[in-house]
N, C-alpha and C positions, 0 to 999 in steps of 0.2 A: 335191952339185951337179954335180961333174965327171962322176960316173957317169951321171947322168941325161942330161947333154948328149951323152954318148958312146953313148947308146942308138941302135939302128938305127931307121929310120922305122917298121918293122913293130912293134918292141918298144915304141916310144913310143906308137903307136896302141893297143896292147894295154893299156899302163899307164893311159892316159887312159880307155879304155873301161871298165876295171875300176873306176876311181874314179867315173866318171860313172854307172855302172849303177844305183846306189842312189838317184839323184835322181828318176827317174820313179817308183820304188817309194814314196818319201816323198810325192811329189805325189799319187799315187793313194790312198795311205793317208789323206792329208789330206782328199781328196774323200770317201772313205768315212766318215771321222769326222764330217764336216759333215752328210752325208746320213743317218747312222745313227739319230739321235734320231727323225727323221721316219719312217724306215722301220719302226722298232720300234713307234712310236705308231700308224701306219696300216698294219700288217702285211698286212691283207686286200686292200690295193690291189695288183693284179698289176703295175702299172707300177713302183711303188716296190720291189717284190720283185725285179723284173727289173734295176733299177738297182743295187740292193744286191748281187745275185748277180754282175753284170758287174764291178763295181768290186772285189769280193772276189776273183774269179778273176783279174782283171788284176793285182792285188797279188801273188797266189800265183805267177803266171807269172814276174813279175820277181824274186821271191825265189828260186824254184827254178831259174831259168835262169842265175843268177850263177855264174861258174866255181867260186867257193868253196863254194857250196851243192851244186853238182853233185858236186864231189869228196867232200864230206861224205856225201851220199846214197849214192854208190857204196861208200864205205868202211864205212858203217854196215850196209848190206845185204849187203856182200861180193860183189855182182854187178857186174862191170865194165859201165858204161854203162847201168845200170838207170834212171838219171836221165833218159835219152832218152825212153822211152815215157811216163814221168811228166810231163815237160815238154810233150811232144806232146799228151798227154791234157788237161792243163790248158789249153793253147792251143786245142785243139778245143772244149773246154767253153766257153771264152771266146767262140769264134765262135758257138756255139749260143746263148749268152746275148745276144750282139748281135742275133741274129735274133729271139729272144723279146722283147727290149726294143722292137724296131721294131714287132712285132706288137701288143704291149700299148700302145705309144705311139700308133700310127696308128689303132687301133680305139676307143680311149677308152672311153666308157660302154658300148659294145656288145662289150666284151671277153669276154662269156660267150656270144656267139652261136655256133651250130654251126660256121660257117666259121672263126671265130677258134680254136675248140677243135681243129678238124681241122688247121689250120696249126701250132698249138702242138705237137700230137702228132707231126706230120710232122717238125718240127725235132728234138724230143726223140728220136724213133726213129732218124732219120738220123744225127745226131751221136753218139748213144749207140752205134750200130753201128760208127761210125768208131773210137770209143775202144776198143771190144772188139777190132776188127781190128788196131789198133795194138799192143796187148799180144800178140795172137796171132802177128803177124808178128815181133815181137821174140823171142818164145819159139822161133820156128823159125830165126831168124838166128844166124849165128856172128860175134859182135863182141867178141873177147877183149881188144882193145887199148883202154884207156881214153883217150877224147878229150874234153877239157874245152871246147874252143871250135870245133873244126873237124870235129865228128862228121858233119855233113851231107855234106861233100865227101869226107871220108876214106872213108866207107862208101857213097858214092854208087853204086858198081858192085857192091856185095856183095849176093848174093841175099837176098831178104826184107827186109833193111835198106833196099835200094834202093826197094822198093815202099812200105815204111813212111814213108820220107822224102817220097816223092812224094805219098802219101795225105794226110799232115798238111798239106803245102803247098797241095794242091788244095782240101782242105776249108776251110782258112783263106782262100784266095783267093776261093772262091765266096761265103762268108759276107760277106767284106769288100766284094766287088762289089755284092751285093744291098743291104747296109746303107748303103754310100756312095751308091748310086743313089737309094734312098728318102729319105735325109737331104737330098740336094741338091734333089730334087724338092720336098720339104717347105719348104726355105728359100725357094723361089721363090713360094710361095703367099702370098696377101694375108691381112692381119688378124693377123699374128703379133706378139706383144709384142716390143719392141726387145731386151730382154735374152735372151729365148728365141731370137730370130733369131740373135743373136751366139753364143749357146751352140751352136746347130745348126751355124753356120759353123765353129766350132772343132772340133766333132765330125766334120763332113764332111772338114775338112782332116786330122784325125787318121786317119780311115779311109782317106783317099787316100794318106797316107804308108805305111799298111800295104800298099797295093798296090805301092809302091816296094820295100818289104821283101820281098814275095813275088817280085817281078821279079828282084831281086838274088840271092835264094836259088836260084830256079829256073834262072837263067842260069848260076850257078856249078855247080850239079848237072848240068845238061845239058852243060856244057863238059867235065866229067869223063867223061860217057858218050861224047863224041866224041874223047876222048884229049887234050883241052886242059886247062890249069890256070888257072882264074880264081877260085881259092879266096879271094882278098882280097875279092871281092864278098860272100861269105858271112860271112867272119870279121871284116872290118874295116869294110865299108860298111853291111851290113844291121843290125847291132846298134845303132849310133847312130840310124839311121832308126827302128828300133822304139822306142827311148827317147824320141825326139822325138814320135813318134805317141802314146805313152802320156801324155806331158805335155799334148799338145793335147786328147786325149780327156778327161783329168781336168779341164782348164780348161773344156771344153765342159759338163761336168756341174756344175762349181762356179759358173761365171759367172752363170747365171740366178738362182741362190739368193743369192750374195754381192752381185751387182750390184743386185738389187731391194732387198735389205736396206740397203745403203749409200745407195741413192737415197732410200729412205724416211727414213732418218736425216737425210740432207742436207736434204730437204724440211722436216722437222720443225725443224731448226736455222734454216733460212731463214725459215720462218713465225714462229718465236720472235723472231728478230732484226727481222723486218718490223714486229712489234707494239711494238717498243721506244719509238718516239716517243709513241704514244698511251698506253702504259703509264706513261711518265715524266710526261706531262701529268696523268693521272688520279691518280698517286701524290701529286701536290701537293695534290689535293683530299682524298684519304683520309688522308694523313699517313704511311702505311706501305705497303710493297708486299708482294710474295710473299717469304717467308723463303727465304734461299739454303741449299740442301742440296747438298753436294759431289757425292754419288754418285746424283743424281736422273737418271732416264732422260729423254732429250729429249722423249718423248711426254708424260710427266707434267709436265715444266716448261712445255710449251706449253699443256697443259690448265689448269694453275694460273694462267698469265698470262691466258689467255682468260677464265677464270672471274672473276679479279680485275677485269678491264676491264668485263665485263658487270655485275658486282655494283656497281661505282661508277657506271656509266652510267645504270642504272635510276633511282636517286634524283636524279641530276643532270638527268634528262630534263625535269623540270617547269620548269627554268630555260632550256630551249632555245627560242630565238625563231624561230618558223616563218616569220614575215614576213621576218626577216633571211636565213633560209635561201633563201627564194624569190628575194630580190633578189640574193643571192650567186650563186645558180644562173644567173640571167639574166646576171650580170656575167661569170661564167666562160665561158658559152657565147659571149658577145659578144667575149671575148678569144681565142676560137678553140680552146678546149679541147673534146675529144670529150665526148659526153653522159655516159659513165661517169665520166670524169675530172672533169667539171664537177660532178657530184653529190657526188663525194668531196670536192672542194674546198669546195663549199657547206656540207657537213656539218662539215668541219674548221673553217671560219670560224665557224659557229654554235657549235660546241663550245668553241672558244677564247674566244668572247664570254661564254659561260655560266661558264666556269672563272674568267676574269679578273674578272667582276663578281658572283661568287656571294655575296660578303659583303653587297653592296648589295641583293641580291634575296632575302636570307635571309627565308623565311616568306612571300614574295609569291607571287601566282598567276603562272602562265606568261604571258609578255607577248604571246604569239600564240595561235593556235588549237591548238597542240600539234604536236610533231614525230612523224613516223612512227618510233617507237622500234624496231619490229620490223625495219625496213629498216636502221636505223642499227646495230643489233646484228649484223645479217647482213653488213654491209660494213665491219667494224672494220679489216680488213686494208687496204682501199683508203683509208680515212680516215687510218690511221696512215702510209701512204706519202705522202699529201698533206701531212701535218704536217712532213715532212722539208724541204719547200720553203717556208720562211717568207716569202721574197721574193715568191713567187707568191701566197701567201695574202694578204699585205699589198696586193698589186696588185688582187686580187679584192675585198678589203674596201673599198679606196678607190673602186673602180668601183661597188660596191654602194651608195655614198652615205654612207659613214661619214665623220665629220669628221676623223678621224685615227686612228692606232693607239691601241687601248685601252691603258690603263695596264698595265704589267707585261709588255708584249710587247717582243721584241727583234728 
């Protein structure tokens, strides 16, 4: 603990950076794992292939740019700084994947049009040429001193390494500018799904952070050219910015998928809970409800509850008093309830009457002209919500001309 407190500010930043570096890697890997089943299942979709390629390359960048991996790569190959063109190539390929993703994303079903194919070929050719140039420049350069974290500034004035560093930064900057501009233009369009819009916002923020990364790197390199030393921008400021950018981009890809999934599950649970009053009422008629299964999916639980309610409502329909329903509807409207709410209250009053008096009416014909069973089955959610307010129901019943609460009500 004393040794850690004694660290210089620069050493502390280095230690923190090394520990933090694997966080964006794990987040990106999680995003890839979530999307991978869909990518494999729908492999012919160019959009999904672009997403998979981008996430895979982003993970590779953060794995190979870690100082420990850089040292391992140099040691295994026996070439000092061979990790530099490898990392630069992965980062350039990531830039190309960003542009390919935007091309696939923006063109949608017209992804096989001649214009789209030309744009895709242009990106592949341009960034492929950049990668070839990076390796060629490294082969021509003289970089014998291994640098794990400050290679960009250390070799900023070295022939051929200087051009290599500038080339990868410019290629990255161009791709990020185009991608960020297109994403933010897309965010401002109408008709986007809420989760997709938020995903694009996180993606746009992530790519905007990449511009901050490029600005820090280019400023530090340019300072070396002019004889100044702003190396901390490259070694201490730029890496955390890149990590934050990766996290934002990963969240941007995860959010639409996870958000929609959680929203659908929440809606299922709310719909299941909404039907609880009606389910309890009809369970008193049937005598038993839906058997409880511990590991049942929310969708199946909702379907089972809806099926039970409809199965019990159908034979009960012959005991529903349509004359009572009409009087209850008039009473609910007179009490100031909106039409939809009034219909639900009237149906609930009629249903309560049928359940409470089912023994007396056993085997008898329906007391009225019959209730619209189709509408009742369609509005079980609204009827169940109405059953939650027994005080309102009793008020409607009294207004409808009932002598008093039917037996069994509370």
